[in-house]
C-alpha positions, 0 to 999 in steps of 0.5 A, a space after each residue: 726231821 723236817 722241824 730240824 731242817 726248818 729250825 736250822 735254815 731259820 737260824 742260818 737265815 737270821 744269822 746271815 741277815 744279822 751279819 749282813 746288817 752289821 758288817 755291810 750296812 750299806 748293802 743291808 740298807 739297799 736291800 732292806 725294802 726288798 726283804 721286807 716286801 719279800 717277807 710280805 709276799 710270802 706271808 700273803 701266799 701262806 695266809 691264802 694257802 692256810 685260809 683255802 685249806 681251812 675253808 675247804 675243810 669247813 665246806 666239805 665237812 658237811 658231806 663227811 660221815 660223822 664216824 669218819 671225821 677223825 680220819 678226815 682231820 688226819 688227812 688234812 695237809 701238813 702244810 696247813 698253818 693256823 692263821 694266828 700263828 702266821 700273823 704272829 710269825 709275820 709280825 715277829 719277822 717285821 719287828 726283827 728286821 726293823 729293830 736290826 735296821 734301827 740298831 745299825 743306824 744308831 750305831 752308825 750315828 754314834 760312830 759319826 758323832 765320835 770325835 776322831 782322836 788325832 795323835 800329835 
């Protein structure tokens, strides 16, 4: 259930950003830096959370009875994301934003370079 909601929200966010970039390029250019900073802050927070959960598990693991290791692993929070997945997601989002910005700039430059057809 949670995966479906997250997937739907992700798809809606991607669609919204893409529509914003292509229909309202001036607005997108104004908020591009803010979106990029927000994505970076979210990444830093999630990476810190993930690292804290992993480090806590490593530190506390020595105090857990060997027979109860399986139960301890199942007790880890579901919000723990592996660091390499977080880094991959961050890179993908940053690449997506920059590609969208580049494409809109290319399209805008082509529109500016097109000679206007005047009807006599």
